[in-house]
DOLUM-362468 format. One line per field, with one value per residue (C-alpha): residue number from 1; residue in one letter; z, y, x. Coordinates in Angstrom, 2 decimals. Each point is the difference from the previous one (the first is absolute). Layout:
N
i	c(NUM:...)
aa	c(A:...)
w	c(Z:...)
v	c(Y:...)
u	c(X:...)
END
This chain:
397
i	c(1:2:3:4:5:6:7:8:9:10:11:12:13:14:15:16:17:18:19:20:21:22:23:24:25:26:27:28:29:30:31:32:33:34:35:36:37:38:39:40:41:42:43:44:45:46:47:48:49:50:51:52:53:54:55:56:57:58:59:60:61:62:63:64:65:66:67:68:69:70:71:72:73:74:75:76:77:78:79:80:81:82:83:84:85:86:87:88:89:90:91:92:93:94:95:96:97:98:99:100:101:102:103:104:105:106:107:108:109:110:111:112:113:114:115:116:117:118:119:120:121:122:123:124:125:126:127:128:129:130:131:132:133:134:135:136:137:138:139:140:141:142:143:144:145:146:147:148:149:150:151:152:153:154:155:156:157:158:159:160:161:162:163:164:165:166:167:168:169:170:171:172:173:174:175:176:177:178:179:180:181:182:183:184:185:186:187:188:189:190:191:192:193:194:195:196:197:198:199:200:201:202:203:204:205:206:207:208:209:210:211:212:213:214:215:216:217:218:219:220:221:222:223:224:225:226:227:228:229:230:231:232:233:234:235:236:237:238:239:240:241:242:243:244:245:246:247:248:249:250:251:252:253:254:255:256:257:258:259:260:261:262:263:264:265:266:267:268:269:270:271:272:273:274:275:276:277:278:279:280:281:282:283:284:285:286:287:288:289:290:291:292:293:294:295:296:297:298:299:300:301:302:303:304:305:306:307:308:309:310:311:312:313:314:315:316:317:318:319:320:321:322:323:324:325:326:327:328:329:330:331:332:333:334:335:336:337:338:339:340:341:342:343:344:345:346:347:348:349:350:351:352:353:354:355:356:357:358:359:360:361:362:363:364:365:366:367:368:369:370:371:372:373:374:375:376:377:378:379:380:381:382:383:384:385:386:387:388:389:390:391:392:393:394:395:396:397)
aa	c(M:I:E:K:L:K:N:I:C:K:V:N:V:L:K:Y:D:C:Y:D:R:I:E:D:V:P:I:E:D:W:N:S:V:N:K:K:N:N:T:F:L:S:L:A:Y:L:Q:T:L:E:D:T:L:L:E:N:I:K:F:R:Y:I:V:F:Y:E:G:T:T:A:V:G:I:A:A:A:Q:L:I:K:F:N:S:A:E:L:K:F:Q:E:F:P:C:K:I:N:E:A:I:K:N:T:L:F:K:N:L:E:V:K:V:L:V:C:G:N:L:F:S:C:G:E:H:G:F:L:Y:D:S:N:K:V:T:A:K:Q:A:F:E:S:L:S:N:A:L:R:E:I:R:K:S:E:N:T:E:K:P:S:F:I:L:L:K:E:F:W:P:Q:S:F:A:E:S:D:Y:I:K:E:H:D:F:R:E:F:K:I:D:V:N:M:V:V:H:I:E:D:S:W:S:T:F:D:D:Y:L:S:S:M:R:T:K:F:R:T:R:A:K:K:V:F:K:K:S:E:N:I:V:I:R:D:F:G:S:E:D:I:E:Q:F:Q:K:E:I:D:R:L:Y:L:S:V:I:E:K:A:D:F:K:I:G:K:L:N:A:S:T:F:K:Q:L:K:Q:N:L:K:D:A:F:I:F:R:G:Y:F:L:N:E:K:L:V:G:F:T:S:S:F:V:L:G:N:V:L:D:A:N:H:I:G:I:D:Y:T:Y:N:K:E:Y:D:I:Y:Q:K:M:L:Y:D:Y:V:D:L:A:I:T:N:K:A:K:E:L:R:L:G:R:T:A:E:I:I:K:S:C:V:G:A:K:P:V:E:M:K:L:Y:V:R:H:G:N:S:I:S:N:T:L:L:K:P:L:V:E:L:I:S:P:S:E:Y:E:I:R:N:P:F:K:Q:L:L:L:D)
w	c(58.65:3.24:3.03:0.04:3.22:-0.12:2.53:0.70:2.03:3.27:-0.75:-3.66:-2.39:-2.58:-0.61:-1.27:-1.64:0.77:-2.32:0.19:-3.69:-2.78:-2.74:2.89:-0.23:-1.88:-2.89:-0.65:3.54:0.41:-2.89:0.36:3.19:-1.52:-2.69:-0.38:-0.67:3.09:-1.12:3.37:0.34:-3.72:0.70:-3.11:2.55:2.82:-1.82:-0.77:4.01:0.75:-2.61:0.63:3.90:1.53:1.17:2.86:-0.15:0.53:-1.71:0.76:-2.05:1.10:-1.81:1.99:-0.81:0.77:-0.78:-3.19:-1.33:0.48:1.50:1.45:-0.70:2.06:-0.43:2.89:0.86:2.81:0.54:2.55:0.87:2.92:1.61:0.94:-3.80:-0.34:-0.22:1.79:-1.06:-3.77:0.83:-1.29:2.85:3.67:2.27:3.60:2.15:2.26:-2.92:-1.39:3.74:0.37:-3.49:-2.29:2.64:-1.88:-0.77:-3.16:-0.99:-1.75:-2.18:-1.58:-2.48:-2.03:-2.37:-2.37:1.14:-2.95:-0.44:1.49:0.07:0.02:-1.25:2.42:-0.06:-1.77:0.09:-1.85:1.80:-1.86:1.84:3.12:2.73:0.79:3.65:-1.23:-2.55:2.64:3.25:-2.54:-1.35:4.05:0.26:-2.73:0.70:3.66:-1.07:-2.49:2.85:2.31:-2.59:-0.27:2.68:-0.72:-0.64:1.62:-0.89:2.85:-2.14:-2.35:-1.88:-2.52:-2.37:-0.93:-0.78:-1.55:1.53:-1.89:1.16:3.61:0.87:-1.26:1.23:3.37:0.98:0.32:3.31:1.31:0.06:2.04:-2.97:0.66:-2.27:-0.49:-2.71:-1.89:-2.06:-2.70:-3.70:-2.40:-2.90:-2.95:-1.58:-3.44:-1.58:-3.32:-1.44:0.09:-3.27:-0.31:2.20:-0.99:1.05:3.74:-0.25:-0.87:3.06:2.53:1.59:-1.70:2.57:-0.19:-3.69:0.07:2.25:-2.18:-3.06:2.10:0.99:-3.89:-1.01:2.58:-1.13:-4.12:-0.24:1.41:-2.36:0.92:-1.16:0.32:1.26:-1.13:1.69:-1.95:0.90:3.51:-0.01:-2.06:2.62:3.21:1.81:-0.25:0.86:3.54:0.67:-0.44:1.45:3.25:-0.17:0.75:2.46:2.01:0.20:-0.19:1.17:2.50:-1.68:1.49:-3.45:-3.31:-3.49:-2.69:-3.47:-0.50:1.18:-2.31:-2.69:0.62:0.64:-3.25:-2.11:2.18:0.06:-3.12:-0.46:3.75:1.05:-1.09:0.48:-1.10:-0.17:0.63:-1.52:-0.36:-2.57:-0.36:3.89:1.69:2.78:1.12:-0.76:0.80:0.23:0.07:-0.23:-2.17:2.13:-2.40:0.46:2.91:-0.81:3.09:0.03:1.50:0.29:-1.14:0.21:0.03:-0.09:2.37:-1.44:-2.60:1.51:1.66:-3.60:-2.20:2.10:-0.63:2.30:-0.41:-3.85:0.88:1.80:-2.90:-2.58:2.23:-0.65:-3.44:-0.25:2.15:-2.78:-3.06:1.76:0.51:4.00:2.12:2.76:0.78:3.13:1.23:3.00:3.29:1.56:-1.99:0.31:-0.66:-3.04:-1.06:0.49:-1.97:-3.45:1.60:2.33:3.35:2.76:0.73:3.24:-0.07:2.85:1.09:2.66:2.36:2.08:2.31:0.21:3.81:1.63:2.58:-2.07:-1.93:2.78:0.46:-3.37:0.09:2.06:-1.73:-3.88:1.40:0.50:-3.92:-2.17:-3.54:-0.62:-0.37:-3.21:-2.08:-3.01:-3.06:-2.85:-3.20:-2.21:-0.37:1.75:-2.34:1.08:3.25:0.03)
v	c(22.97:-0.34:1.87:3.14:1.79:3.57:2.33:3.62:0.49:2.02:2.95:0.04:-0.73:-2.55:-2.32:-3.55:-2.76:-3.64:-3.10:-3.41:-0.85:1.92:-0.44:2.97:1.88:3.38:0.01:3.95:0.62:-2.70:1.16:3.79:-0.80:-2.43:2.17:-0.90:-3.80:-1.56:-3.59:-1.47:2.39:-0.95:-1.12:-2.75:-1.05:-0.10:-2.36:-2.34:-0.58:-0.08:-2.29:-2.08:-0.12:0.81:-3.37:1.02:3.51:2.76:3.18:3.30:3.21:3.45:3.18:3.73:2.64:3.94:0.71:-1.62:-0.32:-2.74:0.87:-3.34:-3.65:-3.07:-3.95:-2.10:-3.69:-2.31:-3.09:-2.51:-2.11:-2.65:1.37:-3.52:0.05:2.62:0.02:3.06:-0.50:0.76:3.40:2.96:2.11:-1.50:-1.30:0.04:-2.76:1.88:0.28:-3.25:-1.07:2.70:0.86:-3.36:-3.29:-2.45:2.80:0.41:3.35:2.08:3.24:2.65:1.25:3.06:-0.51:-2.61:-3.62:-0.91:2.71:3.01:3.36:2.92:-2.07:0.02:3.62:2.94:3.46:3.62:1.87:2.82:-0.21:-1.22:0.38:-3.67:1.09:-0.31:-2.90:-2.16:0.78:-0.86:-3.65:-0.69:0.78:-2.36:-2.58:0.03:-0.31:-2.76:-1.64:0.63:-1.54:-3.24:-1.76:-3.66:0.34:3.18:0.54:0.93:2.18:2.57:0.15:2.90:-1.18:1.43:3.52:1.60:2.37:2.86:-1.10:-0.02:3.76:-0.62:-3.74:0.74:1.90:-3.01:-0.34:2.78:-2.65:-3.03:-1.46:-1.18:0.12:-2.67:-0.33:-3.37:-1.55:2.69:-0.19:-0.35:2.42:0.63:3.42:-0.11:2.45:2.41:-1.70:-3.26:-0.20:-3.95:-3.01:0.15:3.92:-1.46:-2.69:2.61:2.19:-3.08:-0.59:-2.92:-1.95:0.69:-0.44:-3.70:-1.08:1.12:-1.76:-3.27:0.20:0.27:-2.92:-2.66:1.34:-0.24:-3.09:1.78:1.08:2.84:0.92:2.41:-1.62:1.15:-0.79:-3.19:-1.30:0.57:-2.40:-2.57:-0.08:0.76:-3.14:0.80:3.25:-0.66:-2.24:2.08:3.21:-2.21:-1.15:3.60:1.23:-3.12:0.53:3.93:3.26:0.22:-0.30:0.25:-0.07:-2.13:0.00:-2.68:-0.59:0.85:3.69:0.36:-0.92:2.58:2.28:0.03:-0.33:3.61:1.32:-0.54:1.42:1.59:-3.81:-1.71:-3.57:-2.28:-3.77:-1.17:-3.56:-2.48:-2.21:0.50:-0.23:3.02:0.82:3.22:3.07:3.95:2.32:3.92:3.01:3.15:2.87:2.82:0.74:-2.86:-3.42:-1.83:-4.02:-1.95:-3.67:-2.49:-3.95:-2.56:-3.02:-0.27:-3.58:2.54:2.65:-0.16:-1.81:2.94:2.92:0.50:2.66:1.98:-0.22:1.36:2.73:1.16:-0.55:2.27:2.77:-0.60:0.22:2.83:1.91:-1.23:1.34:2.99:0.61:2.04:-2.34:-4.41:-0.57:-3.45:-0.53:-1.23:-2.49:-1.48:3.67:-1.26:-1.59:2.82:2.27:-1.10:0.67:3.67:-0.44:2.84:-0.31:2.04:-0.07:-0.54:0.63:-1.57:0.99:-2.20:0.37:-2.48:-0.05:0.10:3.09:-1.81:-2.39:2.84:1.96:-3.09:-0.18:3.01:-1.29:-3.55:1.90:1.70:-3.63:-0.04:0.49:-0.41:-2.97:0.74:0.03:0.23:1.59:0.47:2.71:-1.42:2.95:2.03:3.33:2.44:-0.93:0.76:3.43)
u	c(59.89:2.33:-0.66:2.15:1.58:-0.10:1.51:1.34:3.54:-0.73:2.29:0.21:-2.61:0.95:-2.98:0.95:-1.50:0.65:-0.24:0.66:-0.13:2.01:-3.26:-1.25:2.67:-1.13:2.76:-0.13:0.35:2.79:2.15:0.03:1.72:2.49:1.14:3.35:-1.51:1.52:0.15:-0.49:-2.72:-1.94:-3.39:1.40:2.72:-2.25:-2.88:2.62:1.10:-3.66:-0.77:2.55:0.72:-3.19:-0.49:2.92:0.00:-3.06:0.49:-1.00:0.26:-0.63:-0.95:0.51:-2.07:0.25:-3.51:-0.92:3.40:2.34:3.12:1.45:0.24:1.19:-0.01:0.08:-0.15:-1.24:2.34:0.77:2.80:0.61:3.34:1.39:0.23:2.44:3.82:1.17:3.77:-1.56:-2.15:0.83:1.60:1.76:-3.24:1.17:-0.82:-2.69:-1.93:0.02:-0.88:-2.82:-1.37:0.43:-0.59:-1.86:-2.73:-1.95:0.65:-2.36:1.19:-1.29:2.96:-0.27:2.56:0.82:0.77:2.13:2.04:2.17:-0.87:-2.34:-2.97:-2.87:-1.15:0.01:-1.43:-0.13:2.68:-1.69:-3.24:0.71:3.01:1.99:-1.32:-3.71:0.64:1.74:-2.86:-2.40:1.62:0.59:-3.62:-1.43:2.17:-0.85:-3.72:0.77:1.42:-3.04:-2.40:1.42:-2.05:1.45:3.45:0.45:4.22:2.49:2.03:0.09:3.28:0.79:2.96:2.33:1.55:2.35:2.93:-1.50:-3.44:0.81:-0.66:-3.70:-0.62:1.54:-3.94:-1.05:1.50:-2.05:-2.83:1.73:2.03:3.29:2.72:2.72:2.55:0.23:3.20:1.44:-1.35:2.96:-0.32:2.06:0.35:0.25:2.56:-0.83:3.36:-1.20:-1.33:0.62:0.58:3.44:0.53:-1.26:2.77:2.61:-0.86:1.23:3.02:2.08:-0.70:-4.03:0.13:2.05:-2.44:-2.54:1.42:0.64:-3.77:-0.93:2.35:-1.82:-3.38:0.83:-2.19:-3.09:-2.29:-2.51:-3.66:-2.35:-3.55:-3.27:-3.04:-0.30:3.39:-0.68:-2.67:2.06:2.20:-2.46:1.28:3.66:-0.34:-1.68:2.51:2.53:-2.00:-0.32:3.64:0.86:-2.56:0.83:3.85:0.42:-2.14:-2.46:-3.22:-3.62:-1.84:0.71:-0.62:-0.35:0.20:-3.56:0.73:3.02:-2.01:-2.90:2.69:1.45:-3.78:-1.06:3.25:1.51:3.73:-0.48:1.14:2.58:0.45:3.34:0.72:3.44:0.55:2.56:-0.41:-3.37:-0.80:-1.17:2.10:-0.90:-2.22:0.69:-3.27:0.41:-2.57:0.84:-1.28:0.84:3.71:0.35:0.68:-1.32:1.61:-2.88:-0.37:2.62:-0.14:2.99:0.85:2.54:1.66:1.77:0.09:3.91:1.23:-1.50:-0.07:-3.94:-0.51:2.95:-0.93:-3.68:1.45:2.23:-3.13:-2.19:2.89:0.08:-3.23:-0.55:2.32:-1.94:-3.06:1.88:-1.24:1.62:0.19:0.13:-1.87:1.77:-2.19:1.41:2.19:3.66:1.04:3.81:-0.65:-2.48:2.50:2.68:-2.62:0.31:-3.10:0.17:-2.04:-3.20:-1.69:-3.81:-2.57:-3.18:-2.67:-2.26:-3.03:-1.27:-3.84:-0.34:1.06:1.73:1.95:0.83:1.80:2.18:0.70:2.22:2.99:-0.14:-0.36:3.50:1.16:0.06:3.25:0.90:2.38:3.82:1.18:3.51:0.58:2.03:0.75:0.59:0.65:2.89:0.63:-1.34:-3.69:0.29:0.47)
END
């Protein structure tokens, strides 16, 4: 049995218990807060990450209490990476030279992240707004995260990072700034609103302007020899080496990542989450040349990790086909929203995605350094982007 961290907030009276193994987390208390079953905060999902990634990441789980009643939960990860390995042109925001030279100059950076390393969105902290105020909740979260940082004697994190919040939550999440956290915005998340009139994929195509509908049909023509198969856990295991290779080809080429998954993680996610996790293989002449994964989050489809053999991407428009397939999948699952994530804004906007800004918060462990952090964080801004509108005027009204 691990030793539990316990503390009481100085002003408000939320108690919290912290665990470093998912098996020690009180199941009923955790699930009573995660009533809507946020997949990324489900014990099954978190157990999968712990089982397959514990070698490189330390995990922490927090349960907050009002008296004896659980009113909040949080999931955090302790990570470290060498700044010399980072490609700053691939950060999910514009990083000023001053920050590169001040914070990330040939350092081994240790970070305590409250949120999900592998998905965009509010997947790190949840509280019962009927039982606790946002001010109280975020004060308690700050207190717990700072205490966790202090408890790491050998590898104490330099930074605490909260990621990422949607605009509708800014009014609540901004309370964390009262505890010396600095906010900054990253690249937009591209989101497709699924219209009620789209009962089928053909309805979606019909809503497009001629130029973009023609473009879509061209993609379908170029990719007509691509065969898509829904994968179960056995299929993921069978193609494990190919999946790892395809995944790494995207990781090395695209978005900034400080956490990496693998085929073993995908396999266990499929076993544990079943229909809530969708994994598809893209085959060309029986060769696996790509894959997509996504999570069903209630009425939201979260497009997640992909893998592509770029040798075939241009000739067969694999990536663009994947985007259209995500739209089709969202419509089939009667989702209201399809989240396509960051980067590739123009291509994603051509399938109907619109930009949604997101916000993170960061705090340095040292009070003096945290004071110096403020002007540096102000130099961070979202990357510039262009978007297109593929739909007829009717959808804009």
